[in-house]
C-alpha positions in Angstrom: 0.0 0.0 0.0 1.5 3.3 -1.1 2.2 5.8 1.7 -0.1 8.7 2.2 2.1 11.2 4.1 5.4 12.6 2.9 8.1 13.9 5.1 8.1 17.4 3.7 9.2 19.4 0.7 11.7 22.3 0.4 9.3 24.7 2.0 8.0 22.6 4.8 11.5 21.4 5.7 12.5 24.9 6.6 10.6 24.4 9.9 13.2 22.0 11.1 15.5 24.9 12.1 12.7 25.9 14.5 12.3 22.4 15.9 9.3 21.2 13.9 9.0 18.4 11.4 6.1 18.8 9.0 4.4 15.8 7.5 2.1 16.5 4.6 -0.5 15.0 2.3 -0.6 15.6 -1.4 -3.8 14.9 -3.3 -4.6 15.6 -6.9 -6.0 19.2 -6.8 -9.3 20.5 -8.3 -11.0 17.8 -10.2 -7.9 16.1 -11.7 -9.0 12.8 -10.1 -12.6 13.1 -11.2 -13.5 14.5 -7.7 -13.1 18.1 -6.8 -11.0 18.6 -3.6 -10.7 22.4 -4.1 -14.3 23.6 -4.5 -13.4 27.3 -3.8 -10.5 27.4 -6.3 -10.3 30.3 -8.7 -8.8 30.6 -12.2 -5.7 32.3 -10.7 -5.0 29.8 -8.0 -5.7 26.8 -10.2 -3.3 28.1 -12.8 -0.6 28.9 -10.3 -1.0 25.7 -8.2 2.2 24.1 -7.0 0.9 20.6 -7.8 3.6 20.3 -10.5 6.4 21.9 -8.5 9.5 19.8 -7.9 8.9 16.1 -8.2 5.3 16.9 -8.9 6.2 17.3 -12.5 6.8 13.5 -12.8 3.9 11.4 -14.3 4.4 8.7 -11.6 3.9 11.3 -8.8 0.8 12.7 -10.5 -0.6 9.2 -10.9 0.1 8.4 -7.2 -1.8 11.6 -6.2 -4.8 10.7 -8.3 -4.9 7.2 -6.9 -4.8 8.5 -3.3 -7.5 11.0 -4.1 -9.8 8.4 -5.6 -9.2 6.1 -2.7 -10.2 8.9 -0.3 -13.6 9.0 -1.9 -14.0 5.3 -2.8 -12.5 3.7 0.4 -12.8 6.4 3.0 -12.5 4.1 6.0 -9.4 2.3 4.7 -7.8 5.7 3.7 -8.4 7.2 7.1 -7.3 4.0 9.0 -4.0 4.1 7.1 -3.6 7.9 7.7 -4.2 7.5 11.4 -1.4 4.9 11.6 1.0 7.0 9.5 0.4 10.0 11.8 1.3 7.9 14.8 4.4 6.6 13.1 5.4 10.1 12.0 5.3 11.4 15.6 7.6 8.6 16.7 10.0 9.3 13.8 10.1 13.1 14.6 10.7 12.3 18.3 13.7 10.2 17.4 15.1 13.2 15.6 14.3 15.4 18.7 11.8 17.3 16.6 8.1 18.2 17.3 5.7 17.0 14.7 3.1 18.9 12.8 0.8 18.0 9.9 -0.5 19.8 6.8 -3.0 17.6 5.1 -4.0 20.1 2.4 -0.8 20.6 0.6 -2.7 20.5 -2.7 -6.3 20.3 -1.6 -8.8 22.1 0.5 -10.7 19.5 2.5 -12.3 19.8 6.0 -9.9 17.6 8.0 -11.2 19.1 11.3 -13.9 16.5 11.5 -12.1 13.6 9.8 -8.7 13.6 11.5 -7.8 16.6 13.6 -10.3 16.0 16.4 -8.9 12.5 17.0 -5.3 13.8 17.7 -5.9 16.7 20.1 -2.3 16.8 21.3 -0.8 17.2 17.8 -0.5 20.4 15.8 -2.3 20.6 12.4 -2.4 23.6 10.0 -3.6 24.4 6.5 -4.4 27.2 4.1 -7.9 27.5 2.9 -10.0 29.5 0.4 -13.3 28.4 2.0 -14.5 31.6 3.6 -17.2 30.1 5.8 -14.8 27.5 7.1 -12.2 30.2 7.9 -14.9 32.3 9.7 -15.8 29.3 11.8 -12.1 29.0 12.7 -12.0 32.7 13.7 -15.1 32.1 15.8 -13.3 29.4 17.8 -15.4 26.6 16.4 -12.4 24.6 15.3 -10.3 22.2 17.3 -7.7 24.3 19.1 -4.9 22.3 17.5 -5.9 23.2 14.0 -4.7 26.5 12.6 -6.0 28.0 9.3 -4.6 30.8 7.1 -7.0 32.3 4.6 -5.6 32.3 1.0 -6.3 35.5 -1.0 -7.2 35.1 -4.7 -7.9 37.5 -7.5 -11.5 37.4 -6.5 -10.9 38.4 -2.9 -12.0 42.0 -2.2 -9.4 44.2 -0.3 -12.2 45.0 2.2 -12.5 41.3 3.1 -8.7 41.0 3.6 -8.9 44.0 6.0 -11.9 42.6 7.8 -10.4 39.1 8.3 -7.1 40.5 9.6 -9.0 42.9 11.9 -10.8 39.9 13.3 -7.4 38.2 14.2 -7.1 36.1 11.1 -4.0 35.9 8.8 -4.3 36.1 5.1 -1.7 34.6 2.6 -1.0 36.9 -0.3 1.3 36.1 -3.3 3.5 39.1 -4.3 5.5 39.7 -7.4 9.3 39.6 -7.0 9.5 41.2 -3.5 7.6 41.5 -0.3 6.4 44.9 0.9 6.7 45.7 4.6 2.9 46.3 4.7 -0.1 45.9 2.4 -3.5 47.6 2.8 -2.0 49.1 6.0 -1.4 45.6 7.4 2.0 44.2 8.5 3.4 41.7 6.0 5.5 38.8 7.4 7.7 36.5 5.3 5.7 33.4 4.7 8.6 31.8 2.8 10.9 31.7 5.8 9.1 28.6 7.0 5.7 27.0 6.6 4.9 27.1 10.3 1.8 29.2 9.9 0.5 28.4 13.4 3.4 30.5 14.8 2.7 33.7 12.8 0.6 35.5 15.4 -2.6 37.2 14.5 -3.8 39.9 12.1 -1.0 39.5 9.6 -0.5 39.3 5.9 1.5 36.2 5.1 3.6 37.3 2.2 4.7 34.7 -0.3 6.7 35.3 -3.5 5.4 34.0 -6.8 6.8 30.7 -7.8 6.5 28.4 -10.8 3.5 29.1 -13.1 2.5 32.0 -10.8 5.3 34.0 -12.4 3.1 34.2 -15.5 -0.1 35.2 -13.7 -2.2 37.9 -15.3 -5.4 37.3 -13.4 -4.6 39.5 -10.3 -3.8 36.4 -8.2 -0.3 37.7 -7.8 -0.1 41.2 -6.3 2.2 43.8 -7.8 3.9 45.6 -4.8 3.8 49.3 -5.0 
C-alpha cells in the first residue's frame, strides 16, 4: 500500500530549524482525479497551483496523487485508517530526531480535515491554508479544534475589504506578491511566509507574504499582487 504522508518538501523542511517536522498529504487538486477537492478554487490559484512543482512534474507522482484522491472518496474508512497509523508513526519518527511533529493535510487540496482527522489527535498540531470563507470564519469564531490553525488564502476574487476585515478579526491572510515583499499591504503588516511553513506560529492579524513561484510568475489574473 502506497504511503499517504510525505516527510516534507523544500518549503516545509524549513521548519526543522525551528524544531518542527512537517508531514504533509498531497492529493490531486481540483477535479484532476474526477473528484473536486478544491471547491473554492479560482482561475488564478488553479493556474498557479504548485501541484507540478519539484517532483510533482513527474507522471508517476501525479498518478500516485490521483490514486490517493480516488481512494479517499471510494474507500474512506481504509484511507483514514492508514492515515491515522501514519500520523502515529510520524510522531515517533520526529521524536527520534528530537523534533516536534506537525501536519499539513491540504498541501494540494482544501478539504475539511477538522472533523475527519484533527479531532482524534488533540495533542498534535495541524495547520492548513484555505479558500473556504465560511470555514475560515468558523475558525476565527473558535469553532475549530484548538490544535488546527488555518490561514486564509487570497485570490484574484478576494476584495481588499475582506482582507482587511479578516485581519482585523485576528485572522491571517496569505498573499502572493511579485518579486519582492512589501513591509505592509493595505495598511497591514506583511510577514515573510517563505521563511518557513509554520503558519501556526505567525501571530494574528498579519498578511503572510509569499513570493510568486513556478507558473504563478506568468499570472495575469490578479492572483499575484504587484507591490507598490
